[in-house]
N, C-alpha and C positions, 0 to 999 in steps of 0.2 A: 813535748817531753825532748830534753837533753841527751845527745849521745855521748858515753865517754871514749876515750882515745887513750890508744894508750901511748909509750916512748916514741914520739918522733923516727928515733932512728932505728926501731925495729922495721924490718921490710920484709915482705913476703911476697917479693917480687925477684929476690934474687942479686938484687944493687944496694949497695952501700947508700946511705943518706939519701942526695938527691939524684943519685948517676940517674935515674928512669927520664926525669928533665932533660929533655933535649935542648940545646944552645937557643932556639928560636921558641922556647916554652913549650913545644908541641911532645905529645908521647908519641910512641909510636904503634905499632898495629899490633903488636903482638904484645903490650903491656895492657890495650883495648879488650884486646881478648882474652887475656887473663880475668879481669876484674868483670867481664861478660860470664864466663865461667865461673867462676867462683860465686859471684851473682845470683847465677841459675840455680845452681846446688844449695844456696841458704834454706834455712829453713820459711816458714811464712812468716813466723814474726821479725827478723832478721831483711828480710825483702820489704816488707811493711815498711819499717823502719830506713833504708835505702832510699826507698819514696818517697818519703818523708822529708828526707834530707832532701833529694832532687825537686820537690815540690816547694819548697821553702825559697828558691830562687827562681826567680819569676820570667827568665831567659831561658830558661829550660823546657821545650816543647815536650810534651808527654803525648803517647800516641795511646788510645784505648780503643780494643776489640773485645769480640767473642772470646779472643786467643789470649786475651793481655791486655798488658800495659806496655809497650813496647819507648826505646829510647834509644835515640840515635847518639853514640858514646861519642863520636867524631866531633861534632857541634856544640858540647858540652867547654863550660870554662874552666882552663889550666884548674883553680882553687876549687870548683866541683869535682874534678876528677884525684884531686889530693883529698879531698873530704872523702869520695870514697873508700879511696886506698887507706886512709885512719881507721876506718869503719870494718875495712876487711881483715884489716891488724887486727882491732881489738875481738873481731868476732874470733878470729883462730887462735886470738892470745886466752881468750875465756874459756872454745872450746881445749885446747890442752889444760888449762886449769883442774875444769870437770872431767877432763877424763882422769887427770892424776890425781885428783879425791877419790874418784869415783872406785878406782882401784887401790887405793890406800883403805877406804871402808871396805873394802870387800876383803885385803891382808887382816884387818880385824877382825872381820865377821869370821872367817874362818879359823883362827886363831884364837878367840877367843869365847868364840859361841857355837865353834860350831865340838858334837859331839866326838871323843877321842873315839875310834874306833877298839880299841878295848875294854872299853869302861861297858858300850854296848854289848858284845861278845860275851864279856862276865854276865853280866845281866840278864843275856839268853840261856847258858848253862844250866841246864837240869841234870841231874843225875851223871853228870862228867863229862855230859854229848851237847853239842848245840844245838839250839832249835831254833828255826828260823823264823823270823818275824810277821 
């Protein structure tokens, strides 16, 4: 299964472009902690996709026990870190788009499908008095 990636200019790390990459091509500890936290907070489906991304590279060591699968992020090659960063951006973009669509759907539902209170009051009126339904 191929992962879709967003525009590489997007960066959820608060950096523009590739400022996250140091001169010696190493990521700092704060960036790795951010990646860890984001992956841990993802849904199981997205975590499985991250695992597939890591499993594709044979140099990545995956440690599995009864508590889960553990990866030492400091030992990952820079290209894998970049791929993780792109996937996190993709998931964040996807969540934003889905939330926007859900809000629009709710707005349409309230605008076009909700009964008008005035109409429901008129239907519940008997002999000039309102009757609760």
